[in-house]
C-alpha positions as CSV (number, residue, x, y, z in Angstrom):
1,M,127.4,34.7,191.0
2,N,127.3,30.8,190.4
3,K,127.1,31.5,186.7
4,L,129.9,34.0,186.2
5,K,131.8,33.7,183.0
6,F,135.4,33.9,183.9
7,P,137.8,35.6,181.4
8,D,139.8,33.2,179.0
9,V,142.8,35.7,179.3
10,P,144.9,35.6,182.7
11,L,144.4,38.7,184.7
12,A,148.3,39.4,184.7
13,E,147.9,39.6,180.9
14,R,144.7,41.4,181.0
15,V,146.1,44.3,183.1
16,R,149.6,44.4,181.6
17,P,150.5,48.0,181.0
18,K,150.3,49.2,177.3
19,N,152.3,52.3,177.6
20,I,155.0,53.9,179.6
21,D,152.5,56.0,181.6
22,E,150.5,52.9,182.9
23,F,154.0,51.2,184.1
24,I,154.6,51.0,187.8
25,G,157.9,50.8,189.4
26,Q,161.5,50.8,188.0
27,E,161.5,54.6,188.2
28,H,165.3,54.8,187.7
29,L,164.9,53.4,184.3
30,L,161.4,54.4,183.3
31,G,161.2,57.9,185.2
32,E,161.1,60.9,183.2
33,G,164.6,61.6,181.6
34,K,165.7,58.1,182.8
35,P,167.6,55.9,179.9
36,I,164.6,53.7,178.8
37,H,161.9,56.3,179.2
38,S,164.3,58.6,176.8
39,M,164.5,55.7,174.2
40,I,160.9,55.4,174.1
41,V,159.8,59.1,174.0
42,K,162.7,59.8,171.5
43,D,162.3,56.7,169.4
44,N,165.8,56.2,169.5
45,L,166.7,52.6,170.4
46,S,169.8,50.9,171.2
47,S,170.5,47.3,172.2
48,F,170.2,46.5,175.7
49,I,169.8,43.7,178.2
50,M,167.5,43.7,181.3
51,W,168.7,41.8,184.4
52,G,166.2,41.5,187.1
53,P,164.1,39.1,189.4
54,P,160.9,37.5,187.9
55,G,157.9,39.5,187.8
56,S,159.8,42.9,187.8
57,G,158.6,43.9,184.3
58,K,161.0,42.9,181.9
59,T,158.7,41.5,179.4
60,T,156.2,44.3,179.8
61,I,159.0,46.9,179.2
62,A,159.8,45.2,175.9
63,R,156.2,45.3,174.8
64,I,155.7,48.8,175.7
65,I,158.7,49.8,173.7
66,A,157.0,47.5,170.6
67,N,153.8,49.5,171.3
68,Q,155.4,53.0,171.4
69,T,158.2,52.9,168.8
70,N,158.0,52.5,165.0
71,S,159.5,49.1,165.1
72,E,158.3,45.6,164.1
73,F,158.7,43.6,167.2
74,F,159.8,39.8,167.0
75,S,159.9,37.8,170.3
76,L,161.7,34.7,171.3
77,N,162.2,32.7,174.3
78,A,165.5,31.1,174.9
79,V,164.0,28.0,176.4
80,S,162.0,27.0,173.4
81,N,164.0,28.9,170.5
82,G,167.4,28.6,169.1
83,V,169.7,29.6,166.4
84,K,167.1,28.7,163.6
85,E,164.6,31.0,165.0
86,V,167.2,33.8,165.5
87,R,168.3,33.4,161.8
88,H,164.5,33.8,160.8
89,A,164.3,36.9,162.8
90,I,167.5,38.2,161.0
91,E,166.0,37.3,157.6
92,L,162.9,39.4,158.3
93,A,165.1,42.3,159.7
94,K,166.8,42.4,156.2
95,Q,163.5,42.7,154.5
96,N,162.5,45.5,157.0
97,K,165.4,47.1,156.3
98,N,164.9,47.4,152.5
99,L,161.5,49.0,153.6
100,N,163.4,51.4,156.1
101,K,161.7,49.6,158.9
102,R,163.5,49.0,162.1
103,T,163.2,45.4,163.8
104,I,163.3,44.9,167.5
105,L,164.4,41.2,168.7
106,F,163.2,40.5,172.1
107,I,164.7,37.4,173.7
108,D,163.3,36.2,177.2
109,E,165.8,34.3,179.4
110,I,168.6,35.0,177.0
111,H,170.9,33.6,179.6
112,R,169.6,30.1,178.4
113,F,171.2,30.6,175.0
114,N,174.6,28.9,174.8
115,K,177.8,30.7,173.3
116,A,177.0,29.7,169.6
117,Q,173.4,30.9,170.1
118,Q,174.8,34.3,171.3
119,D,177.5,34.5,168.8
120,A,174.7,34.1,166.1
121,L,173.4,37.6,167.2
122,L,176.7,39.7,167.2
123,N,177.0,40.9,163.5
124,S,173.3,41.8,163.2
125,I,173.5,43.7,166.5
126,E,176.8,45.6,165.5
127,S,175.5,46.4,162.0
128,G,172.3,47.9,163.4
129,L,170.2,45.3,161.5
130,I,168.5,44.5,164.7
131,I,167.8,46.1,168.0
132,L,168.1,43.4,170.5
133,I,166.4,43.6,173.8
134,G,167.3,40.8,176.0
135,A,165.7,39.8,179.5
136,T,167.4,37.7,182.4
137,T,167.1,36.7,185.7
138,E,170.8,35.7,185.9
139,N,173.9,38.0,186.3
140,P,174.9,38.9,182.7
141,S,178.6,38.8,184.0
142,F,178.3,35.1,184.3
143,E,175.6,34.0,181.8
144,V,176.2,36.4,178.8
145,I,179.3,36.2,176.6
146,P,181.6,39.2,176.6
147,A,181.2,39.9,173.1
148,L,177.5,40.4,173.5
149,R,177.8,42.3,176.6
150,S,180.2,44.7,174.9
151,R,177.5,45.5,172.2
152,T,174.7,46.1,174.7
153,R,173.7,48.2,177.6
154,I,173.0,46.3,180.8
155,F,169.8,47.6,182.9
156,V,169.5,46.2,186.2
157,L,165.7,46.1,187.3
158,N,164.9,45.9,190.9
159,Q,162.6,43.8,192.8
160,L,159.2,45.5,192.9
161,K,158.7,47.5,196.0
162,Y,155.7,47.2,198.5
163,E,154.2,50.4,197.4
164,D,154.6,49.3,193.7
165,L,152.8,46.0,194.4
166,K,150.0,47.7,196.3
167,Q,149.4,50.1,193.4
168,I,149.4,47.3,190.8
169,L,146.9,45.4,193.0
170,Q,144.6,48.4,193.3
171,Q,144.8,49.2,189.6
172,A,143.9,45.7,188.6
173,I,140.9,45.6,190.8
174,K,139.7,49.1,189.5
175,K,140.5,48.7,185.8
176,D,140.0,45.1,185.0
177,E,136.4,44.6,183.8
178,F,135.9,41.5,185.2
179,L,137.2,42.2,188.9
180,S,135.4,45.6,188.8
181,S,132.0,44.0,188.2
182,L,132.6,41.7,191.4
183,K,131.4,42.8,195.0
184,I,134.9,42.4,196.7
185,K,134.4,43.6,200.3
186,S,138.1,43.3,201.7
187,I,141.3,42.0,200.9
188,D,144.4,41.2,203.1
189,E,146.7,43.2,200.8
190,D,149.5,43.1,203.3
191,F,149.6,39.2,203.2
192,L,149.0,38.9,199.5
193,I,152.1,41.2,198.9
194,Y,154.1,39.2,201.2
195,L,153.1,35.9,199.4
196,S,154.1,37.6,196.0
197,S,157.7,38.1,197.0
198,G,158.1,41.1,194.9
199,D,156.9,39.3,191.7
200,A,153.9,41.2,190.2
201,R,152.8,38.2,188.1
202,V,152.6,36.0,191.1
203,L,150.6,38.6,192.9
204,L,148.0,38.9,190.2
205,N,147.9,35.0,189.8
206,I,147.1,34.4,193.4
207,L,144.6,37.4,193.4
208,E,142.8,35.9,190.5
209,A,142.8,32.3,191.9
210,S,141.4,33.3,195.2
211,I,138.6,35.6,193.6
212,I,137.4,32.6,191.4
213,Q,137.6,30.4,194.5
214,E,135.5,32.7,196.4
215,S,133.2,33.9,193.4
216,S,130.1,32.0,194.4
217,K,129.7,34.0,197.6
218,D,127.7,37.1,197.7
219,E,130.5,39.2,199.1
220,I,134.0,38.4,198.4
221,I,136.4,38.5,201.3
222,L,139.9,37.8,200.5
223,S,141.5,36.8,203.9
224,K,144.7,35.3,204.8
225,A,143.1,31.9,205.2
226,V,141.7,32.2,201.7
227,F,145.0,32.8,200.3
228,E,146.9,30.3,202.2
229,N,144.2,27.7,201.0
230,V,144.7,28.8,197.4
231,V,148.5,28.9,197.6
232,Q,148.9,25.4,199.4
233,K,152.6,25.0,198.3
234,K,155.0,26.5,200.9
235,N,157.5,27.7,198.0
236,L,155.2,30.5,197.3
237,I,155.2,31.8,200.8
238,Y,159.1,31.7,200.7
239,D,160.6,35.2,200.3
240,K,164.0,34.8,198.3
241,S,165.1,38.1,199.5
242,G,163.8,38.1,202.9
243,E,165.1,36.9,206.3
244,E,164.1,33.3,205.9
245,H,166.3,33.1,202.7
246,Y,169.2,34.3,204.5
247,N,168.4,32.1,207.6
248,L,168.3,28.9,205.6
249,I,171.5,29.5,203.6
250,S,173.3,30.4,206.7
251,A,172.2,27.2,208.5
252,F,173.1,25.1,205.3
253,I,176.7,26.7,205.2
254,K,177.2,26.3,208.9
255,S,176.2,22.7,208.8
256,V,178.6,21.9,205.9
257,R,181.3,23.9,207.8
258,G,180.6,21.9,210.8
259,S,180.9,18.5,209.1
260,D,177.4,17.4,209.6
261,P,176.0,16.0,206.4
262,D,172.7,15.2,208.0
263,G,172.2,18.7,209.1
264,A,173.5,20.1,205.7
265,I,171.2,17.7,203.8
266,Y,168.2,18.8,205.7
267,W,168.7,22.6,205.2
268,L,169.5,21.9,201.4
269,A,165.9,20.0,201.2
270,R,164.3,23.0,203.1
271,M,165.8,25.4,200.5
272,L,164.8,23.3,197.5
273,D,161.4,22.6,198.7
274,A,160.9,26.4,199.1
275,G,161.8,27.1,195.7
276,E,165.3,28.4,196.0
277,D,167.4,28.8,193.0
278,P,169.7,25.7,192.8
279,I,172.4,27.8,191.0
280,F,172.5,30.0,194.0
281,I,173.0,26.9,196.3
282,A,175.7,25.7,193.7
283,R,177.5,29.0,193.8
284,R,177.8,29.2,197.5
285,L,179.2,25.4,197.5
286,I,182.1,26.6,195.2
287,I,182.9,29.5,197.7
288,L,182.5,27.1,200.7
289,A,184.8,24.5,199.1
290,S,187.7,26.9,198.9
291,E,187.0,29.0,202.0
292,D,186.3,26.2,204.6
293,I,187.8,23.1,203.1
294,G,190.9,24.4,200.9
295,N,193.9,22.4,200.8
296,A,192.8,20.0,203.3
297,S,190.6,18.5,200.4
298,P,191.4,20.2,197.2
299,N,189.1,17.9,195.2
300,A,186.4,19.7,197.1
301,L,186.8,22.6,195.0
302,V,186.9,20.6,191.8
303,L,183.7,18.8,192.7
304,A,182.0,22.0,193.6
305,E,182.8,23.8,190.2
306,A,181.6,20.4,188.4
307,T,178.4,20.7,190.4
308,F,177.6,24.2,189.4
309,S,178.2,23.3,185.8
310,A,176.1,20.2,185.9
311,V,173.3,21.9,188.0
312,E,173.2,24.6,185.2
313,K,172.9,22.2,182.6
314,I,170.6,19.7,184.0
315,G,168.2,21.9,186.0
316,M,165.5,20.7,188.5
317,P,164.5,18.2,189.7
318,E,167.3,16.1,188.8
319,A,169.8,18.8,190.0
320,R,168.8,17.9,193.7
321,I,170.7,14.8,193.3
322,I,173.9,16.6,192.2
323,L,173.5,19.0,195.1
324,A,173.1,16.5,197.4
325,Q,176.3,14.5,196.4
326,C,178.3,17.7,196.5
327,T,176.9,18.8,199.8
328,T,177.6,15.4,201.6
329,Y,181.0,15.2,200.2
330,L,182.0,18.7,201.2
331,A,180.2,18.2,204.9
332,S,182.3,15.1,205.2
333,S,185.7,16.4,204.0
334,P,188.3,17.5,206.4
335,K,188.3,21.4,207.1
336,S,190.9,24.1,206.6
337,N,190.6,27.8,206.2
338,A,194.4,28.2,206.0
339,S,194.4,29.6,202.3
340,Y,191.5,32.1,203.2
341,L,193.4,33.4,206.4
342,A,196.6,33.7,204.1
343,I,195.1,35.9,201.4
344,D,193.3,38.2,204.0
345,K,196.6,38.5,206.1
346,A,198.5,39.2,202.7
347,I,195.9,42.0,201.6
348,E,196.0,43.5,205.2
349,E,199.8,43.7,204.7
350,V,199.6,45.4,201.4
351,R,197.0,47.9,202.4
352,N,198.3,48.8,205.7
353,N,202.1,49.2,205.0
354,S,204.3,50.5,202.3
355,Q,204.5,49.2,198.8
356,F,208.1,47.8,198.5
357,P,209.8,47.1,195.2
358,V,210.2,43.8,193.7
359,P,213.6,42.4,194.5
360,I,216.1,42.4,191.6
361,H,216.9,38.9,191.5
362,L,212.9,38.3,191.0
363,R,212.5,40.8,188.2
364,N,212.1,40.0,184.5
365,A,214.7,41.1,182.1
366,P,213.2,41.2,178.6
367,T,215.5,43.9,177.4
368,D,219.3,44.5,177.3
369,L,219.1,47.6,179.7
370,M,217.4,45.5,182.2
371,K,219.9,42.8,182.0
372,K,222.7,45.3,182.4
373,L,220.9,46.7,185.6
374,G,221.0,43.2,187.0
375,Y,217.3,42.4,186.7
376,G,217.1,38.7,187.3
377,K,220.8,38.1,187.7
378,E,220.8,36.5,191.1
379,Y,217.8,34.5,190.5
380,K,218.1,30.7,191.1
381,Y,216.0,28.3,189.1
382,S,214.6,25.9,191.4
383,H,214.5,22.9,188.7
384,N,218.3,23.0,188.7
385,F,218.7,22.0,192.2
386,D,218.1,18.8,194.1
387,N,214.6,18.1,195.0
388,H,213.6,21.1,192.5
389,F,214.2,23.4,195.5
390,V,216.8,25.9,196.7
391,E,216.4,28.4,199.5
392,Q,216.0,32.1,198.2
393,N,214.1,35.0,199.2
394,Y,210.6,35.7,197.3
395,L,209.5,38.7,199.5
396,P,210.8,42.2,199.5
397,D,213.9,42.5,201.9
398,E,211.8,44.8,204.3
399,I,209.2,42.0,205.1
400,K,211.2,38.9,204.3
401,S,210.3,37.2,207.6
402,K,206.7,37.8,207.2
403,Q,204.7,34.5,207.0
404,F,201.1,34.4,205.5
405,Y,200.2,30.8,205.1
406,F,199.9,28.4,208.1
407,P,198.9,24.8,206.7
408,T,196.8,22.8,209.2
409,E,197.2,19.1,210.3
410,Q,193.8,18.3,208.4
411,G,193.5,16.0,205.4
412,Q,195.9,16.4,202.6
413,E,197.0,19.8,204.0
414,K,199.2,17.9,206.4
415,K,201.1,16.7,203.6
416,L,201.7,20.1,202.3
417,K,202.8,21.3,205.9
418,D,205.3,18.4,206.1
419,Y,206.8,19.2,202.9
420,L,207.0,22.9,203.6
421,K,208.6,22.4,207.0
422,S,211.2,19.9,205.5
423,I,212.4,22.4,202.8
424,W,212.3,25.6,204.7
425,E,213.5,24.0,207.9
426,N,214.0,27.0,210.4
427,K,213.2,29.7,207.9
428,K,209.5,29.5,208.4
429,K,207.4,28.3,211.2
430,Y,205.2,25.3,210.6
431,D,204.9,24.0,214.3
């Protein structure tokens, strides 16, 4: 065993399914009669984007389509390719069209294309010159421009299940020529699957690395200790959809809400060291800035939004600095959830009570008939009065005494409270 010749091609590539029958998982898309299955067997393709976690089979599905349909397959990665390569693919597609041949353009990590790069695809997709297959780990609603979404179908891939990963593992050992030649006595399958966090590629990479490490032994025993020694880095043990993921983000949010920058920065470090997506953290900070700080420090929301944008552009490891600045600022800011409570109270009122008509003086009057009916007649234009304020009712008469927003004494919100109290005097309660 000491003189084993290890394959040059990684295990994940060696055992990649070549056709739809070999693919494991994503039955809701590749099962008989399901959307992608039907496209392949009928050789009737339309443009689509696959959204799913790493290692869920996006690239493999694209390659299966290339193998099983009468098309030329052109593959790009949005990290390393841009408009130049897209235009080259489109020129090839034009040549193929003259030969009555279809062209599939596969773009991995399509969310990393900017608006201009995505725009470059639109005409060719709409005209049918190319069939676009995109792959992304990010929500297309945020990362793909509306014009491109409207020209494609969105298929959501799920994280691979335990049963899927176990089958992938057993199939790899059985079918791979190199692995099947070894004497593998036992494998702690449960722990290996746990380490993979639903990612088939990670599972196969750890398996291969562990086998290579133990290959000098007469019998290969892949125990928990072996896997831990191979993995080393804690981030590969971090399950981004498991309990620890939710525990850490919960501790982080509660520390910021509790105005403890030290606790917040510690939990931020824990998440980043474990491999958490910095974009996920940035999104949560935007929500927190409005929900827990609100008008006590309105700049919190501005900074959180700027943080999201900067993290998206910069990426790790520098994104940690931006996240740290935002985290410490938000944790150190005065807190108020008054606006959050206000919208919930208003929604509760709307859902649980009658929908009263808009008072006549608040209605718009774009037509002569509406003016004759008195729409907007009694409305008082605030800027025509001293201090740009005049007292009038802005709610339906039936609930005119209702109040939803109760500003706190925290930070800048105290100034809002004092102002509202001075203009509304005894009409609203701001005690």
